C-alpha positions as CSV (number, residue, x, y, z in Angstrom):
1,M,10.8,-11.2,0.3
2,S,13.9,-9.5,1.5
3,T,14.3,-8.7,4.9
4,E,14.3,-5.1,4.0
5,L,11.3,-4.1,3.6
6,R,10.1,-0.1,2.3
7,I,6.6,0.7,3.1
8,V,5.5,2.2,-0.4
9,A,1.8,3.3,0.6
10,T,-0.2,2.8,4.5
11,A,-3.9,1.9,4.2
12,A,-7.3,3.7,6.4
13,N,-7.6,-0.1,7.1
14,E,-8.0,-3.6,5.9
15,F,-10.1,-3.3,2.5
16,E,-8.0,-0.8,1.0
17,A,-4.2,-2.1,1.9
18,E,-5.8,-5.4,0.1
19,L,-7.3,-3.1,-2.4
20,I,-3.3,-1.5,-3.1
21,S,-1.7,-5.2,-2.7
22,G,-3.9,-6.2,-5.3
23,V,-2.9,-2.9,-8.1
24,L,1.1,-4.1,-7.0
25,T,0.7,-7.6,-7.5
26,E,-1.5,-7.1,-10.5
27,A,2.4,-5.3,-12.0
28,G,3.7,-7.7,-11.0
29,I,5.2,-6.2,-7.8
30,E,5.3,-7.8,-5.4
31,S,3.7,-6.6,-1.6
32,T,3.0,-6.7,2.1
33,M,1.1,-5.5,4.7
34,E,0.7,-5.1,8.2
35,L,-1.0,-3.1,11.2
36,A,0.8,0.6,10.8
37,N,2.7,2.1,14.4
38,T,-0.4,4.8,15.3
39,G,2.1,6.7,17.3
40,I,2.3,6.5,21.9
41,G,0.5,3.4,21.6
42,G,2.5,1.4,19.3
43,R,1.0,-1.2,17.1
44,V,-3.6,-1.3,17.7
45,G,-4.4,-5.6,17.6
46,G,-7.2,-7.2,16.7
47,G,-7.9,-6.5,12.7
48,G,-8.8,-2.2,12.0
49,G,-6.8,0.0,11.5
50,A,-3.9,0.9,8.9
51,R,-2.0,-0.7,7.2
52,D,1.6,0.3,5.8
53,I,2.2,-2.3,2.5
54,Y,5.7,-2.8,2.2
55,V,8.2,-3.9,-1.0
56,R,11.4,-4.9,-1.5
57,P,13.9,-1.8,-2.2
58,E,14.3,-2.8,-6.1
59,D,10.8,-2.4,-6.1
60,L,10.3,0.7,-4.3
61,E,10.9,3.1,-7.4
62,R,8.3,0.5,-10.2
63,A,5.9,0.5,-7.0
64,N,5.0,4.1,-6.7
65,E,4.5,4.6,-10.6
66,V,1.7,2.2,-10.1
67,L,0.2,3.3,-7.4
68,S,0.9,6.9,-8.8
69,E,-0.7,6.2,-12.4
70,T,-3.4,4.1,-10.0
71,Q,-4.5,7.5,-8.9
72,D,-4.8,9.7,-11.4
73,Q,-6.5,7.5,-13.4
74,G,-9.4,7.5,-10.8
75,E,-9.2,10.5,-10.3
76,E,-10.3,11.3,-14.1
77,E,-12.7,9.4,-13.3
78,D,-14.0,11.6,-10.8
79,A,-13.2,14.7,-13.2
80,D,-15.5,12.7,-15.7
81,G,-17.7,11.4,-13.8
């Protein structure tokens, strides 16, 4: 992956980050994640906490589209249910 990665999403925890990363992988978009910057305290150690999901700059637009489509589908399913 390029060293100039862009944040495409921030997940509440590692599980959610894995789900987002899986959606991107299914769309053919390579991604990586790391603990999100939590503000004044900096990055939090340990396994918990928010995660930033990164993609290459050239994949950012498509990644946003894929995640938007996935969110729209989830909202439609919620409205139907």
